[in-house]
ROBADO-850170 format. One record per residue (C-alpha): chain; z negated, y, x negated; residue in one letter. Coordinates in nm, 3 decimals, always signed. Each point is the difference from the previous one (the first is absolute). Layout:
// ROBADO-850170
<node><chain>A</chain><up>Z</up><north>Y</north><east>X</east><res>A</res></node>
...
***
This chain:
// ROBADO-850170
<node><chain>A</chain><up>+1.883</up><north>-0.885</north><east>-1.339</east><res>M</res></node>
<node><chain>A</chain><up>-0.066</up><north>-0.259</north><east>-0.169</east><res>V</res></node>
<node><chain>A</chain><up>-0.308</up><north>+0.092</north><east>-0.229</east><res>R</res></node>
<node><chain>A</chain><up>-0.241</up><north>-0.187</north><east>-0.289</east><res>T</res></node>
<node><chain>A</chain><up>-0.235</up><north>-0.224</north><east>+0.169</east><res>P</res></node>
<node><chain>A</chain><up>-0.317</up><north>+0.133</north><east>-0.052</east><res>R</res></node>
<node><chain>A</chain><up>-0.312</up><north>-0.215</north><east>+0.004</east><res>Q</res></node>
<node><chain>A</chain><up>-0.368</up><north>-0.023</north><east>-0.011</east><res>H</res></node>
<node><chain>A</chain><up>-0.105</up><north>+0.349</north><east>+0.165</east><res>F</res></node>
<node><chain>A</chain><up>-0.373</up><north>+0.055</north><east>-0.016</east><res>L</res></node>
<node><chain>A</chain><up>-0.186</up><north>+0.071</north><east>+0.302</east><res>N</res></node>
<node><chain>A</chain><up>-0.283</up><north>+0.267</north><east>-0.049</east><res>P</res></node>
<node><chain>A</chain><up>-0.246</up><north>-0.245</north><east>-0.074</east><res>A</res></node>
<node><chain>A</chain><up>+0.204</up><north>-0.086</north><east>-0.295</east><res>G</res></node>
<node><chain>A</chain><up>+0.123</up><north>-0.342</north><east>+0.086</east><res>T</res></node>
<node><chain>A</chain><up>+0.305</up><north>-0.124</north><east>+0.066</east><res>Q</res></node>
<node><chain>A</chain><up>+0.140</up><north>+0.112</north><east>+0.373</east><res>S</res></node>
<node><chain>A</chain><up>+0.368</up><north>-0.115</north><east>+0.037</east><res>H</res></node>
<node><chain>A</chain><up>+0.315</up><north>-0.099</north><east>-0.142</east><res>T</res></node>
<node><chain>A</chain><up>+0.309</up><north>+0.203</north><east>+0.078</east><res>Y</res></node>
<node><chain>A</chain><up>+0.337</up><north>-0.224</north><east>+0.023</east><res>A</res></node>
<node><chain>A</chain><up>+0.292</up><north>+0.193</north><east>+0.036</east><res>Y</res></node>
<node><chain>A</chain><up>+0.290</up><north>-0.146</north><east>+0.166</east><res>L</res></node>
<node><chain>A</chain><up>+0.384</up><north>+0.059</north><east>-0.016</east><res>N</res></node>
<node><chain>A</chain><up>-0.003</up><north>+0.263</north><east>+0.247</east><res>D</res></node>
<node><chain>A</chain><up>-0.265</up><north>+0.185</north><east>-0.196</east><res>G</res></node>
<node><chain>A</chain><up>-0.279</up><north>-0.095</north><east>+0.254</east><res>T</res></node>
<node><chain>A</chain><up>-0.333</up><north>-0.071</north><east>-0.089</east><res>T</res></node>
<node><chain>A</chain><up>-0.185</up><north>-0.365</north><east>+0.083</east><res>S</res></node>
<node><chain>A</chain><up>-0.226</up><north>+0.280</north><east>+0.264</east><res>L</res></node>
<node><chain>A</chain><up>+0.339</up><north>+0.009</north><east>+0.155</east><res>G</res></node>
<node><chain>A</chain><up>+0.055</up><north>+0.356</north><east>+0.064</east><res>T</res></node>
<node><chain>A</chain><up>+0.148</up><north>+0.118</north><east>+0.270</east><res>N</res></node>
<node><chain>A</chain><up>+0.356</up><north>+0.213</north><east>+0.028</east><res>S</res></node>
<node><chain>A</chain><up>-0.190</up><north>+0.221</north><east>+0.261</east><res>K</res></node>
<node><chain>A</chain><up>-0.292</up><north>+0.080</north><east>-0.226</east><res>T</res></node>
<node><chain>A</chain><up>+0.230</up><north>+0.005</north><east>-0.389</east><res>A</res></node>
<node><chain>A</chain><up>+0.056</up><north>+0.328</north><east>-0.089</east><res>G</res></node>
<node><chain>A</chain><up>-0.317</up><north>+0.175</north><east>+0.204</east><res>S</res></node>
<node><chain>A</chain><up>-0.201</up><north>+0.242</north><east>-0.149</east><res>K</res></node>
<node><chain>A</chain><up>-0.375</up><north>-0.031</north><east>-0.098</east><res>I</res></node>
<node><chain>A</chain><up>-0.220</up><north>+0.248</north><east>-0.157</east><res>L</res></node>
<node><chain>A</chain><up>-0.297</up><north>-0.139</north><east>-0.176</east><res>I</res></node>
<node><chain>A</chain><up>-0.320</up><north>+0.162</north><east>-0.109</east><res>A</res></node>
<node><chain>A</chain><up>-0.191</up><north>-0.164</north><east>-0.248</east><res>E</res></node>
<node><chain>A</chain><up>-0.202</up><north>+0.110</north><east>-0.289</east><res>D</res></node>
<node><chain>A</chain><up>-0.064</up><north>-0.288</north><east>-0.250</east><res>A</res></node>
<node><chain>A</chain><up>+0.290</up><north>-0.026</north><east>-0.153</east><res>A</res></node>
<node><chain>A</chain><up>+0.055</up><north>-0.362</north><east>-0.086</east><res>D</res></node>
<node><chain>A</chain><up>-0.002</up><north>-0.050</north><east>+0.362</east><res>L</res></node>
<node><chain>A</chain><up>+0.210</up><north>+0.296</north><east>+0.121</east><res>R</res></node>
<node><chain>A</chain><up>+0.269</up><north>-0.145</north><east>-0.247</east><res>E</res></node>
<node><chain>A</chain><up>-0.011</up><north>-0.331</north><east>+0.152</east><res>A</res></node>
<node><chain>A</chain><up>-0.009</up><north>+0.074</north><east>+0.311</east><res>L</res></node>
<node><chain>A</chain><up>+0.347</up><north>+0.201</north><east>-0.114</east><res>T</res></node>
<node><chain>A</chain><up>+0.150</up><north>-0.272</north><east>-0.149</east><res>E</res></node>
<node><chain>A</chain><up>-0.083</up><north>-0.208</north><east>+0.361</east><res>V</res></node>
<node><chain>A</chain><up>+0.082</up><north>+0.193</north><east>+0.213</east><res>L</res></node>
<node><chain>A</chain><up>+0.378</up><north>+0.101</north><east>-0.255</east><res>L</res></node>
<node><chain>A</chain><up>+0.088</up><north>-0.394</north><east>-0.016</east><res>D</res></node>
<node><chain>A</chain><up>-0.066</up><north>+0.017</north><east>+0.329</east><res>L</res></node>
<node><chain>A</chain><up>+0.335</up><north>+0.186</north><east>+0.098</east><res>D</res></node>
<node><chain>A</chain><up>-0.237</up><north>+0.304</north><east>+0.097</east><res>Y</res></node>
<node><chain>A</chain><up>+0.035</up><north>+0.374</north><east>-0.162</east><res>N</res></node>
<node><chain>A</chain><up>-0.333</up><north>+0.121</north><east>-0.085</east><res>V</res></node>
<node><chain>A</chain><up>-0.202</up><north>+0.329</north><east>-0.126</east><res>K</res></node>
<node><chain>A</chain><up>-0.322</up><north>-0.069</north><east>-0.163</east><res>A</res></node>
<node><chain>A</chain><up>-0.315</up><north>+0.275</north><east>-0.037</east><res>A</res></node>
<node><chain>A</chain><up>-0.293</up><north>+0.046</north><east>-0.226</east><res>R</res></node>
<node><chain>A</chain><up>-0.168</up><north>+0.105</north><east>+0.302</east><res>D</res></node>
<node><chain>A</chain><up>-0.074</up><north>+0.181</north><east>+0.340</east><res>G</res></node>
<node><chain>A</chain><up>+0.107</up><north>+0.310</north><east>-0.032</east><res>F</res></node>
<node><chain>A</chain><up>+0.341</up><north>-0.128</north><east>-0.206</east><res>E</res></node>
<node><chain>A</chain><up>+0.028</up><north>-0.210</north><east>+0.235</east><res>A</res></node>
<node><chain>A</chain><up>+0.053</up><north>+0.266</north><east>+0.236</east><res>T</res></node>
<node><chain>A</chain><up>+0.223</up><north>+0.160</north><east>-0.128</east><res>Q</res></node>
<node><chain>A</chain><up>+0.226</up><north>-0.291</north><east>-0.096</east><res>M</res></node>
<node><chain>A</chain><up>-0.056</up><north>-0.075</north><east>+0.405</east><res>F</res></node>
<node><chain>A</chain><up>+0.223</up><north>+0.318</north><east>+0.085</east><res>T</res></node>
<node><chain>A</chain><up>+0.253</up><north>-0.013</north><east>-0.240</east><res>E</res></node>
<node><chain>A</chain><up>+0.075</up><north>-0.426</north><east>+0.047</east><res>F</res></node>
<node><chain>A</chain><up>-0.030</up><north>+0.027</north><east>+0.358</east><res>D</res></node>
<node><chain>A</chain><up>-0.105</up><north>-0.403</north><east>-0.047</east><res>P</res></node>
<node><chain>A</chain><up>-0.044</up><north>-0.230</north><east>+0.313</east><res>D</res></node>
<node><chain>A</chain><up>-0.322</up><north>-0.202</north><east>-0.176</east><res>L</res></node>
<node><chain>A</chain><up>-0.235</up><north>+0.107</north><east>-0.185</east><res>A</res></node>
<node><chain>A</chain><up>-0.262</up><north>-0.209</north><east>-0.177</east><res>I</res></node>
<node><chain>A</chain><up>-0.345</up><north>+0.253</north><east>-0.049</east><res>L</res></node>
<node><chain>A</chain><up>-0.331</up><north>-0.118</north><east>-0.265</east><res>D</res></node>
<node><chain>A</chain><up>-0.277</up><north>+0.084</north><east>+0.173</east><res>M</res></node>
<node><chain>A</chain><up>-0.158</up><north>+0.162</north><east>-0.314</east><res>R</res></node>
<node><chain>A</chain><up>+0.191</up><north>+0.263</north><east>-0.161</east><res>M</res></node>
<node><chain>A</chain><up>-0.045</up><north>+0.327</north><east>-0.184</east><res>P</res></node>
<node><chain>A</chain><up>+0.116</up><north>+0.351</north><east>+0.131</east><res>M</res></node>
<node><chain>A</chain><up>-0.029</up><north>-0.168</north><east>+0.363</east><res>M</res></node>
<node><chain>A</chain><up>-0.082</up><north>-0.323</north><east>+0.123</east><res>N</res></node>
<node><chain>A</chain><up>+0.180</up><north>-0.244</north><east>+0.209</east><res>G</res></node>
<node><chain>A</chain><up>-0.135</up><north>+0.067</north><east>+0.318</east><res>S</res></node>
<node><chain>A</chain><up>+0.094</up><north>+0.389</north><east>-0.060</east><res>D</res></node>
<node><chain>A</chain><up>+0.369</up><north>-0.115</north><east>-0.150</east><res>V</res></node>
<node><chain>A</chain><up>+0.009</up><north>-0.202</north><east>+0.323</east><res>C</res></node>
<node><chain>A</chain><up>-0.033</up><north>+0.359</north><east>+0.256</east><res>S</res></node>
<node><chain>A</chain><up>+0.169</up><north>+0.170</north><east>-0.207</east><res>V</res></node>
<node><chain>A</chain><up>+0.271</up><north>-0.242</north><east>+0.107</east><res>I</res></node>
<node><chain>A</chain><up>-0.090</up><north>-0.020</north><east>+0.372</east><res>R</res></node>
<node><chain>A</chain><up>+0.113</up><north>+0.384</north><east>+0.097</east><res>K</res></node>
<node><chain>A</chain><up>+0.331</up><north>-0.047</north><east>-0.090</east><res>S</res></node>
<node><chain>A</chain><up>+0.111</up><north>-0.365</north><east>+0.003</east><res>S</res></node>
<node><chain>A</chain><up>-0.082</up><north>-0.348</north><east>+0.158</east><res>D</res></node>
<node><chain>A</chain><up>+0.096</up><north>-0.222</north><east>-0.237</east><res>I</res></node>
<node><chain>A</chain><up>-0.209</up><north>-0.324</north><east>-0.054</east><res>P</res></node>
<node><chain>A</chain><up>-0.324</up><north>+0.052</north><east>-0.267</east><res>I</res></node>
<node><chain>A</chain><up>-0.123</up><north>-0.272</north><east>-0.173</east><res>I</res></node>
<node><chain>A</chain><up>-0.306</up><north>+0.042</north><east>-0.198</east><res>M</res></node>
<node><chain>A</chain><up>-0.024</up><north>-0.224</north><east>-0.278</east><res>F</res></node>
<node><chain>A</chain><up>-0.415</up><north>-0.012</north><east>-0.059</east><res>T</res></node>
<node><chain>A</chain><up>-0.267</up><north>-0.177</north><east>-0.225</east><res>S</res></node>
<node><chain>A</chain><up>-0.257</up><north>-0.209</north><east>+0.164</east><res>A</res></node>
<node><chain>A</chain><up>-0.242</up><north>+0.230</north><east>-0.045</east><res>D</res></node>
<node><chain>A</chain><up>+0.233</up><north>+0.303</north><east>+0.224</east><res>D</res></node>
<node><chain>A</chain><up>+0.025</up><north>-0.200</north><east>+0.326</east><res>V</res></node>
<node><chain>A</chain><up>-0.264</up><north>+0.203</north><east>+0.167</east><res>A</res></node>
<node><chain>A</chain><up>+0.188</up><north>+0.293</north><east>-0.065</east><res>D</res></node>
<node><chain>A</chain><up>+0.320</up><north>-0.136</north><east>+0.095</east><res>V</res></node>
<node><chain>A</chain><up>-0.158</up><north>+0.067</north><east>+0.379</east><res>N</res></node>
<node><chain>A</chain><up>+0.066</up><north>+0.331</north><east>-0.107</east><res>G</res></node>
<node><chain>A</chain><up>+0.325</up><north>+0.025</north><east>-0.119</east><res>A</res></node>
<node><chain>A</chain><up>+0.091</up><north>-0.260</north><east>+0.339</east><res>I</res></node>
<node><chain>A</chain><up>-0.082</up><north>+0.333</north><east>+0.216</east><res>L</res></node>
<node><chain>A</chain><up>+0.193</up><north>+0.218</north><east>-0.173</east><res>K</res></node>
<node><chain>A</chain><up>+0.304</up><north>-0.165</north><east>-0.011</east><res>G</res></node>
<node><chain>A</chain><up>+0.002</up><north>-0.316</north><east>-0.169</east><res>A</res></node>
<node><chain>A</chain><up>+0.233</up><north>-0.305</north><east>+0.092</east><res>S</res></node>
<node><chain>A</chain><up>-0.100</up><north>-0.227</north><east>-0.203</east><res>D</res></node>
<node><chain>A</chain><up>-0.271</up><north>-0.120</north><east>-0.298</east><res>F</res></node>
<node><chain>A</chain><up>+0.035</up><north>-0.277</north><east>-0.262</east><res>V</res></node>
<node><chain>A</chain><up>-0.276</up><north>-0.060</north><east>-0.250</east><res>L</res></node>
<node><chain>A</chain><up>+0.067</up><north>+0.026</north><east>-0.318</east><res>K</res></node>
<node><chain>A</chain><up>-0.072</up><north>-0.345</north><east>-0.033</east><res>T</res></node>
<node><chain>A</chain><up>+0.207</up><north>-0.202</north><east>+0.179</east><res>T</res></node>
<node><chain>A</chain><up>+0.247</up><north>+0.059</north><east>-0.279</east><res>G</res></node>
<node><chain>A</chain><up>+0.435</up><north>+0.187</north><east>+0.040</east><res>M</res></node>
<node><chain>A</chain><up>+0.107</up><north>-0.297</north><east>+0.213</east><res>D</res></node>
<node><chain>A</chain><up>-0.217</up><north>+0.123</north><east>+0.298</east><res>E</res></node>
<node><chain>A</chain><up>+0.096</up><north>+0.348</north><east>-0.009</east><res>L</res></node>
<node><chain>A</chain><up>+0.318</up><north>-0.078</north><east>-0.071</east><res>A</res></node>
<node><chain>A</chain><up>+0.011</up><north>-0.175</north><east>+0.332</east><res>D</res></node>
<node><chain>A</chain><up>-0.189</up><north>+0.263</north><east>+0.165</east><res>R</res></node>
<node><chain>A</chain><up>+0.257</up><north>+0.241</north><east>-0.139</east><res>V</res></node>
<node><chain>A</chain><up>+0.274</up><north>-0.180</north><east>+0.139</east><res>E</res></node>
<node><chain>A</chain><up>-0.148</up><north>-0.089</north><east>+0.349</east><res>A</res></node>
<node><chain>A</chain><up>-0.072</up><north>+0.434</north><east>+0.037</east><res>H</res></node>
<node><chain>A</chain><up>+0.337</up><north>+0.041</north><east>-0.078</east><res>L</res></node>
<node><chain>A</chain><up>+0.185</up><north>-0.215</north><east>+0.235</east><res>L</res></node>
<node><chain>A</chain><up>-0.245</up><north>+0.094</north><east>+0.255</east><res>K</res></node>
<node><chain>A</chain><up>+0.132</up><north>+0.366</north><east>-0.082</east><res>K</res></node>
<node><chain>A</chain><up>+0.322</up><north>-0.084</north><east>+0.031</east><res>A</res></node>
<node><chain>A</chain><up>+0.001</up><north>-0.219</north><east>+0.330</east><res>L</res></node>
<node><chain>A</chain><up>-0.148</up><north>+0.352</north><east>+0.137</east><res>H</res></node>
<node><chain>A</chain><up>+0.211</up><north>+0.147</north><east>-0.124</east><res>S</res></node>
<node><chain>A</chain><up>+0.314</up><north>-0.127</north><east>+0.186</east><res>N</res></node>
<node><chain>A</chain><up>-0.211</up><north>-0.045</north><east>+0.312</east><res>L</res></node>
<node><chain>A</chain><up>+0.095</up><north>+0.234</north><east>+0.232</east><res>R</res></node>
<node><chain>A</chain><up>-0.204</up><north>+0.227</north><east>+0.232</east><res>L</res></node>
<node><chain>A</chain><up>+0.145</up><north>+0.111</north><east>+0.379</east><res>P</res></node>
<node><chain>A</chain><up>+0.221</up><north>+0.235</north><east>+0.038</east><res>A</res></node>
<node><chain>A</chain><up>-0.276</up><north>+0.258</north><east>+0.158</east><res>E</res></node>
<node><chain>A</chain><up>-0.351</up><north>+0.009</north><east>-0.092</east><res>K</res></node>
<node><chain>A</chain><up>-0.215</up><north>+0.277</north><east>+0.137</east><res>P</res></node>
<node><chain>A</chain><up>-0.129</up><north>+0.248</north><east>-0.303</east><res>S</res></node>
<node><chain>A</chain><up>-0.299</up><north>-0.058</north><east>+0.106</east><res>T</res></node>
<node><chain>A</chain><up>-0.002</up><north>-0.325</north><east>-0.159</east><res>G</res></node>
<node><chain>A</chain><up>-0.026</up><north>-0.227</north><east>+0.314</east><res>Q</res></node>
<node><chain>A</chain><up>+0.227</up><north>-0.133</north><east>+0.290</east><res>Y</res></node>
<node><chain>A</chain><up>+0.029</up><north>+0.149</north><east>+0.349</east><res>P</res></node>
<node><chain>A</chain><up>-0.247</up><north>-0.107</north><east>+0.259</east><res>T</res></node>
<node><chain>A</chain><up>+0.274</up><north>+0.082</north><east>+0.266</east><res>H</res></node>
<node><chain>A</chain><up>+0.322</up><north>-0.238</north><east>+0.010</east><res>H</res></node>
<node><chain>A</chain><up>+0.233</up><north>+0.088</north><east>+0.278</east><res>P</res></node>
<node><chain>A</chain><up>+0.012</up><north>-0.357</north><east>+0.104</east><res>K</res></node>
<node><chain>A</chain><up>-0.348</up><north>-0.091</north><east>-0.030</east><res>I</res></node>
<node><chain>A</chain><up>-0.228</up><north>+0.186</north><east>+0.302</east><res>S</res></node>
<node><chain>A</chain><up>-0.363</up><north>+0.001</north><east>-0.099</east><res>T</res></node>
<node><chain>A</chain><up>-0.069</up><north>+0.098</north><east>+0.368</east><res>S</res></node>
<node><chain>A</chain><up>-0.246</up><north>-0.277</north><east>+0.213</east><res>P</res></node>
<node><chain>A</chain><up>+0.250</up><north>-0.017</north><east>+0.327</east><res>T</res></node>
<node><chain>A</chain><up>+0.282</up><north>-0.082</north><east>-0.233</east><res>A</res></node>
<node><chain>A</chain><up>-0.116</up><north>-0.328</north><east>-0.075</east><res>H</res></node>
<node><chain>A</chain><up>-0.230</up><north>-0.118</north><east>+0.295</east><res>P</res></node>
<node><chain>A</chain><up>-0.230</up><north>-0.274</north><east>-0.073</east><res>T</res></node>
<node><chain>A</chain><up>+0.063</up><north>-0.354</north><east>+0.194</east><res>P</res></node>
***
């Protein structure tokens, strides 16, 4: 799939963030990974220009994107869309990013990236305690966010391919007794 080259995306500070060059195979110069292409990403951002820019960048990186204008809309979209990753603004109307994070964590363990301004960093600790996976400062721009999105999606893909042991007790802990290992002091005499 070849797309029209898009240049001069602006980061939130209004300066040029990156020039995207499309290759013949449809990937960008940022190297969209085939394992993450098509992943579903939910964005919650109340600033329309930034929401549109985020959506555009992620669509151009071959992600499937839905964008919410506020926290309440994000919780509704989350249920309908079933995303692989969420990007949440900290301060939004109706419901802030930390509260949206709490709602998501009740039913999902997807990566959640808090996309926040520098003065929200103190609030990020609360979001981390409520289950956020990571945070990116808005001042660092779209490149940093795109890199973190891909890293979290690759990590999620890796973990979903791992197999757990066949027998795992319902307590969530592995058994302390093993038929071939004795915990008796006489079974292992000291020299």
